N, C-alpha and C positions, 0 to 999 in steps of 0.2 A: 354471118360466118359462124358465130358461136352456136346458133341453133342447128346448123348443119352438122357440126361436130358433135353436139349433144345428141341429136337424133341418130347419127351414125353409131355413136358409142352405145346408146340405148338399144338400138337394133342389134348390135353385136352381142350385148349382154343378154338380151332375150333369146337370141339364136343359140348362144352357148348354154344358157339355162335349159332350153328345150332339148338340145343335144344331150346334155347330162341326164335329164329326166328320161329321155328315150333309151339311153344306154342302161340306166338303172332298171327300167322296166324289162328290157330284153334280157338282162342278167337274171331277173326274178323268174322269168319264164324257164330258164335253164335249171334254177334251183327247184322250182315246182316239179319239173320233169324228173329230176333226180330223186326228189322226195317220193314221187309216185312209184318210181322203179324200186326204191328201197322198201316201200310198203308192200309191193308185190313180192319181193324177195323174202321179206319177213313172213308173209303168209305161207309161202312155199316151205320155208325152213321150219315153221311151226307144224306143218303137216308132215314133214319128213320123219320117217321112222325106219330103222333105229338111228340112234345118235351118232354112230360111226366114231366111236372112241372119244366123244366129247367135242368133235370138230363142229358139228352142227350147232351145238349150244354156244360155242365160241363165236361162230359166224353170226348167230342171232344177237349176241351181245354187241358185236361190232356194228351190225346194222342199226341197233338201237342208239349206239353212240353217234354214228354218222347222221342219223335223223335229228338228234339233238343239236349237232353242229349246223345242220342246214336250217333248222328252226331259228337258231341264233343269228345266222347270216341273213335270213329273210327279215328278221326283226330290225336289223340295222338299216339306216337310210343312206 
């Protein structure tokens, strides 16, 4: 009886661990996609001319800040 309970508990723990890992990986995919989109926006903002009253420069700064936050989020486990 103890073996059955232990095996059931172990199976449940492995299943939960696998689910958590799968969830973390799926979230990482979204972060990578966001980082790619921000990198694309950064490229377009750098190519933009004229600056339009400083708004393009502020947007470029905001993109840089967002990329730093995404990098930090991706570094967490």
